[in-house]
C-alpha positions in Angstrom: 0.0 0.0 0.0 2.8 2.4 1.0 4.6 1.7 -2.3 1.5 2.5 -4.3 1.0 5.8 -2.4 4.7 6.9 -2.8 4.6 6.0 -6.5 1.4 8.0 -7.0 2.9 10.9 -5.1 5.9 11.1 -7.4 3.8 10.7 -10.5 2.0 14.0 -9.7 4.7 15.8 -7.8 8.3 16.6 -8.6 11.2 16.9 -6.1 11.8 20.4 -7.4 8.1 21.5 -7.8 8.5 24.4 -5.3 11.6 25.7 -7.2 9.8 25.5 -10.5 6.7 27.3 -9.1 9.0 30.0 -7.7 10.6 30.6 -11.1 7.2 30.7 -12.8 6.0 33.3 -10.3 9.1 35.3 -11.0 8.4 35.4 -14.7 4.6 36.0 -14.4 4.5 38.5 -11.4 7.9 39.6 -10.1 9.2 40.9 -13.5 6.2 43.2 -13.9 6.5 44.4 -10.2 10.2 45.2 -10.7 9.3 47.2 -13.8 6.5 49.0 -11.8 9.2 50.0 -9.2 11.2 51.7 -12.0 8.2 52.8 -14.1 9.3 56.4 -15.0 12.9 57.4 -16.0 13.5 61.1 -15.9 16.7 62.5 -17.4 18.2 65.6 -15.7 19.6 67.0 -18.9 16.9 67.6 -21.6 16.7 70.0 -24.6 15.9 73.6 -23.7 12.6 73.8 -25.6 11.1 70.9 -23.5 9.7 71.4 -20.0 9.2 67.8 -19.0 10.6 64.5 -20.6 10.0 61.0 -19.3 10.9 57.5 -20.6 8.3 55.1 -19.4 8.7 51.3 -19.0 5.3 49.6 -19.4 4.7 45.9 -20.0 7.4 43.2 -19.9 7.2 39.6 -21.1 9.3 36.6 -21.9 8.9 34.1 -24.8 10.2 30.5 -24.9 13.9 29.8 -25.4 15.3 30.8 -28.8 18.7 31.1 -30.4 19.8 33.8 -32.9 22.3 32.3 -35.4 25.2 34.2 -37.0 23.1 35.0 -40.1 20.5 36.7 -37.9 17.8 34.0 -38.1 16.0 33.0 -34.9 14.6 29.6 -34.0 13.6 27.5 -30.9 16.4 25.8 -29.0 16.2 22.7 -26.8 18.4 22.0 -23.7 20.3 19.1 -25.4 21.6 21.5 -28.1 22.5 24.2 -25.5 24.6 21.5 -23.6 26.4 20.3 -26.8 27.1 23.7 -28.3 28.2 25.2 -25.0 25.6 28.0 -25.1 23.0 29.4 -22.7 19.4 28.1 -22.6 17.6 31.4 -22.5 14.6 33.3 -23.8 14.3 36.8 -25.2 12.8 39.3 -22.8 10.8 42.1 -24.4 9.5 45.4 -22.9 7.2 48.2 -24.1 8.9 51.6 -23.9 7.3 55.0 -24.5 8.7 58.6 -24.5 6.5 61.4 -23.1 7.2 65.0 -23.9 5.4 67.6 -21.7 2.9 64.9 -20.7 2.1 63.8 -24.3 3.2 60.4 -25.6 5.5 60.9 -28.6 7.2 57.5 -29.2 6.1 54.0 -28.4 7.8 50.7 -29.4 8.6 47.2 -28.2 12.2 46.3 -27.8 14.3 43.3 -26.5 16.1 44.3 -23.3 18.0 41.1 -23.0 17.9 37.3 -22.6 16.8 35.5 -19.4 18.1 32.0 -18.6 15.1 29.7 -18.4 14.7 26.9 -15.8 14.3 23.4 -17.2 10.8 22.0 -16.9 9.4 25.4 -15.9 6.3 26.8 -17.7 8.5 28.7 -20.1 10.7 25.7 -21.1 9.9 23.7 -24.2 10.1 20.4 -22.2 7.2 21.4 -19.8 4.5 20.2 -22.2 6.2 17.0 -23.5 5.4 13.4 -22.5 7.9 10.7 -21.9 8.1 9.6 -25.6 8.6 13.2 -26.8 11.3 13.8 -24.2 13.2 10.7 -25.4 12.9 11.8 -29.0 14.3 15.2 -28.1 17.3 13.6 -26.4 16.3 14.3 -22.8 16.1 11.9 -19.9 12.4 11.5 -19.1 13.2 11.0 -15.4 15.3 14.2 -15.1 13.5 16.5 -12.6 14.6 19.8 -14.1 14.8 22.8 -11.7 18.2 23.9 -13.0 19.6 26.2 -15.7 22.1 25.7 -18.6 24.7 28.5 -18.7 27.4 28.3 -21.4 26.7 24.6 -21.7 27.1 23.9 -18.0 24.2 22.8 -15.8 23.8 25.3 -12.9 21.7 25.0 -9.7 20.6 28.1 -7.7 21.1 27.1 -4.1 18.2 28.0 -1.8 19.1 30.6 0.8 17.7 30.4 4.4 17.3 33.8 6.0 15.4 35.5 8.8 11.8 36.5 7.8 11.4 40.1 6.8 8.8 42.4 8.2 8.7 40.4 11.4 9.4 41.9 14.8 11.6 39.7 17.1 12.6 40.5 20.7 15.6 38.7 22.1 18.2 39.2 24.9 20.9 41.7 24.1 24.4 40.2 24.0 26.0 43.6 24.3 25.1 47.2 24.7 23.2 49.2 27.4 19.7 47.7 26.6 18.9 44.4 28.4 16.5 43.3 25.6 16.6 44.3 21.9 13.8 44.3 19.3 14.8 43.7 15.7 13.1 43.8 12.4 14.1 43.8 8.7 11.6 45.9 6.7 11.7 44.8 3.1 10.1 46.5 0.1 11.5 46.1 -3.5 15.3 46.8 -3.3 15.1 48.1 0.2 15.9 45.8 3.2 16.3 48.1 6.2 17.2 46.8 9.7 15.2 48.4 12.5 16.3 48.1 16.1 14.3 49.0 19.2 16.1 49.5 22.6 15.1 50.4 26.1 18.0 52.3 27.7 18.9 52.9 31.3 17.4 56.3 31.2 14.0 54.6 30.7 13.5 55.9 27.1 12.6 53.7 24.1 15.0 54.4 21.2 14.6 53.4 17.5 17.5 53.0 15.1 17.2 52.6 11.3 18.9 53.9 8.2 20.3 57.4 8.7 18.6 57.6 12.1 20.5 56.5 15.2 18.7 56.1 18.5 15.8 58.4 18.0 13.2 58.6 20.9 10.4 56.3 19.7 7.6 58.4 21.2 8.8 61.4 19.2 8.8 59.3 16.0 5.2 58.2 16.7 4.1 61.8 17.3 5.8 62.8 14.0 3.8 60.2 12.2 0.5 61.8 13.3 -0.4 59.9 16.5 -0.3 63.0 18.7 -2.6 62.3 21.7 -0.8 60.6 24.7 -4.1 58.8 25.5 -4.1 57.2 22.0 -0.4 56.2 22.2 -1.1 54.6 25.7 -4.2 52.8 24.3 -2.3 51.2 21.4 0.9 50.5 23.3 -0.2 49.3 26.8 0.2 45.6 27.5 -2.6 45.5 30.1 -5.5 47.4 31.6 -3.3 49.4 33.9 -0.7 51.7 32.2 2.9 50.5 32.0 5.4 52.6 34.0 8.0 52.3 31.2 5.5 53.9 28.8 4.4 56.6 31.2 8.0 57.7 31.7 8.4 58.1 27.9 5.1 60.0 27.5 6.0 62.4 30.4 9.5 63.0 28.9 8.1 64.3 25.6 4.8 65.8 26.8 6.0 69.2 25.5 5.8 68.0 21.9 2.3 69.0 20.8 2.6 69.3 17.0 3.9 67.1 14.2 6.3 69.8 12.9 7.8 70.1 16.5 8.4 66.3 16.5 10.1 66.5 13.0 12.2 69.4 14.1 13.3 67.6 17.3 14.4 64.5 15.3 16.1 66.6 12.6 18.2 68.4 15.2 19.1 65.1 16.8 20.3 63.9 13.4 22.5 67.0 13.0 20.5 68.6 10.1 21.6 72.2 10.4 19.5 74.0 7.7 16.5 76.3 8.3 13.5 74.9 10.2 11.3 74.4 7.1 14.1 72.5 5.2 14.9 70.5 8.4 11.2 69.4 8.7 10.9 68.5 5.0 14.1 66.4 5.0 13.0 64.6 8.1 9.6 63.9 6.5 11.3 62.4 3.5 13.6 60.2 5.7 10.6 58.8 7.7 8.4 58.3 4.6 11.2 56.5 2.6 13.2 54.6 5.2 10.9 53.9 8.2 9.0 50.6 7.8 8.9 50.9 3.9 7.0 47.6 3.7 3.9 49.5 5.0 4.2 52.1 2.3 6.2 55.2 1.4 3.4 57.8 1.0 1.9 60.4 3.4 -1.3 58.3 3.9 0.8 55.4 5.3 2.3 57.4 8.2 -0.5 56.7 10.6 -0.2 52.9 10.0 3.5 53.1 10.7 2.6 54.8 14.0 0.2 52.0 15.0 2.8 49.4 14.1 5.5 51.1 16.3 2.9 51.1 19.2 2.5 47.3 18.6 6.3 47.0 18.7 6.5 48.8 22.1 3.6 46.6 23.4 5.4 43.4 22.4 8.8 44.7 23.8 7.2 45.5 27.2 5.4 42.1 27.4 8.7 40.2 26.7 10.8 42.4 29.0 8.3 42.0 31.9 8.1 38.2 31.4 4.4 38.1 30.3 5.4 36.3 27.1 8.6 34.4 26.2 11.5 35.6 24.1 11.4 35.0 20.4 13.5 32.2 19.0 15.2 33.2 15.7 16.1 29.6 15.0 12.4 28.6 15.0 11.5 27.9 11.4 8.4 30.1 11.8 10.9 33.0 11.9 12.8 31.8 8.8 12.1 32.1 5.1 13.6 30.3 2.1 14.7 32.3 -1.0 14.2 29.9 -3.9 15.3 30.3 -7.5 12.5 32.8 -8.4 13.4 35.1 -5.5 17.1 35.0 -6.3 16.5 35.7 -9.9 14.2 38.6 -8.9 17.1 40.1 -6.8 19.5 39.7 -9.7 17.1 41.2 -12.3 16.2 44.2 -10.0 19.8 45.3 -9.4 20.8 44.8 -13.1 17.7 46.6 -14.4 18.8 49.7 -12.4 22.2 49.4 -14.0 20.5 49.3 -17.4 18.4 52.4 -16.5 21.5 54.3 -15.5 23.1 53.3 -18.8 20.0 54.5 -20.7 20.2 57.9 -18.9 23.9 58.2 -19.5 23.6 57.5 -23.2 20.6 59.8 -23.6 22.2 62.7 -21.8 25.5 62.3 -23.6 23.7 62.7 -27.0 21.6 65.6 -25.7 24.8 67.5 -24.6 25.9 67.3 -28.3 22.8 69.2 -29.3 20.8 66.3 -30.7 17.6 64.7 -29.6 17.9 60.9 -29.8 15.3 58.2 -30.3 14.9 56.0 -27.3 15.7 52.9 -29.4 19.3 54.2 -29.9 20.1 54.5 -26.2 19.0 51.0 -25.0 21.8 48.4 -25.0 20.2 45.0 -24.8 23.5 43.1 -24.3 24.2 44.9 -21.0 21.5 43.2 -19.0 22.1 39.8 -20.6 25.9 39.8 -20.0 25.5 40.9 -16.3 22.9 38.2 -15.6 25.0 35.5 -17.4 28.1 36.6 -15.5 26.4 36.2 -12.1 24.9 32.8 -13.0 28.2 31.5 -14.4 30.4 32.6 -11.5 27.9 32.3 -8.6 28.8 35.9 -7.4 25.3 37.3 -6.6 24.0 40.8 -5.6 24.6 41.8 -2.0 28.1 40.4 -2.0 27.0 36.7 -1.7 29.1 34.1 -3.4 28.4 30.5 -4.4 24.7 31.0 -5.1 24.9 29.4 -8.6 26.8 26.1 -8.5 27.7 23.5 -11.1 25.3 20.6 -10.7 26.7 17.4 -9.3 26.0 14.5 -11.8 28.1 11.7 -10.2 24.9 9.8 -9.5 21.1 10.5 -9.4 20.9 10.8 -5.6 23.6 13.4 -5.6 21.8 15.3 -8.3 18.6 15.3 -6.2 20.6 16.3 -3.1 22.1 19.3 -4.9 18.7 20.5 -6.2 17.3 20.5 -2.6 20.2 22.2 -0.9 19.6 25.0 1.7 22.4 27.3 2.8 22.5 29.7 5.7 24.1 33.1 5.1 26.0 32.9 8.4 29.8 32.6 8.2 31.2 29.1 8.5 34.3 30.5 10.4 32.2 31.6 13.4 30.9 29.3 16.1 27.1 30.1 15.9 26.3 27.0 17.9 22.6 27.6 18.1 22.2 28.1 14.4 24.0 24.8 13.7 21.9 22.8 16.1 19.0 20.6 15.0 15.8 22.4 15.9 12.5 20.7 16.6 10.8 22.7 13.9 13.2 21.1 11.2 11.1 17.9 11.5 9.5 17.2 8.1 11.1 20.3 6.6 14.8 19.6 6.6 16.8 16.3 6.6 18.2 15.7 10.1 21.1 13.6 8.7 22.3 15.2 5.5 24.8 17.9 6.5 28.5 18.0 5.9 31.1 17.5 8.7 33.5 20.3 9.4 33.1 24.0 9.4 29.8 23.9 7.4 28.0 21.5 9.7 24.4 22.7 10.4 24.8 25.7 8.1 24.5 23.7 4.8 21.4 21.6 5.0 19.0 19.8 2.6 15.2 19.8 2.3 13.5 16.6 3.3 12.4 14.5 0.3 8.7 15.3 0.5 9.0 19.0 1.4 7.1 21.5 -0.6 7.6 25.3 0.0 4.6 27.5 -0.1 4.7 30.6 -2.3 3.9 34.1 -1.1 0.1 34.8 -1.3 -1.8 38.0 -1.9 -3.2 39.6 1.2 -6.4 40.7 -0.6 -7.2 37.0 -1.5 -6.6 35.9 2.1 -8.9 38.6 3.5 -11.5 37.7 0.9 -11.4 34.0 2.0 -11.6 35.0 5.7 -14.6 37.3 5.1 -16.4 34.5 3.1 -15.8 32.2 6.1 -17.6 34.6 8.4 -14.9 37.0 9.6 -16.3 40.5 10.5 -14.3 43.7 10.9 -15.0 45.4 14.2 -13.9 49.0 14.8 -12.0 49.4 18.1 
């Protein structure tokens, strides 16, 4: 009976199903999101007779793998040919580009911005729709699971990265510094991944540290975000019915701040911004909008939600420090996330698209300086994006200074191939002790193999997924809320 069930499971599910789903999601959703983050390109140098000029990136899509021969002809390419001819199994990537002069669209066209390596057996691979007989005729092993890339004829695997979950507030004991406990959070939005630190110092004041802002009083930040009334701050931050002494001390300390502008000015002075009051306030607003909890939004309307979330962070910090709830365990798998191939490709594409945009701006402005007004088609170099992506996937040197992400796939035997496709690596340094990170945690059960890890310096840092593990993809919040409401959830105003 067990044999029948296992056989049936592997007929319907692949070992690398999660990786393939992740790559499909990257092509179908992430690519367009990344284009949305870089929607408008505005050159600083434009002809004198034009008030406003924008280059707009609209729709992006990828076709199935093709090869352009020396004579300029294009045709479909299959993985077996890519291996034999030592070329990359990739598909052309197209984008709709338009030029807008003084708010009016003047030029619109579709252009190829590069070639994207395609994962074998993904939705965009020629093999995904073939049956066993067709795979054999094509020269492919019908039992090959896919889930890897072919770069310059070499089979390359993108190793899964295990990292702390973003946008999650964790309170732990401080190993150093004046604060006994420390709250940490990585706020992630697009290319931003900003560490936030909450500390409770010996003077009784809560301090918040994030990019460009070092130890700003948290109550002042909350007031700057629009939550001015002490009663409201107390209501959202208090961990019980009676007010917390730690919170009262903070509110009393900054009771003189009655207006948002006063709070912005106080923070600006603390940062050492020495311009006039209006400029100080405006600069501080920009810093809080852009770098404070960017995952909640970066517009004026999102400020109040940031204030509510900071109050929740104080509440959790007080509950942990007073012993009402336990410390957070960052080795618990609830607080971890896996970056699969799709997420890693999205990181790579996002950074290299910005390089391409900088190159477009440079080429455009260089021609404008000569007194000419170029067509946008002339200033887009399609080989730039392609060569940078190929280079990272060939060498394994990834964005953010990480190395060894793309590795040559082990083909000594079938088991070793499967093992390599399911590898999970921690970003922690193998030269440091990190005993707790290396230990087997109870939450690894059913998710990670308890046996398969190397001996030596990488023990416990290089792991493997359990054979039947499937990794869930990110889901849309709106869809989750819709399901909850249809199940009877009601929104009640506090």
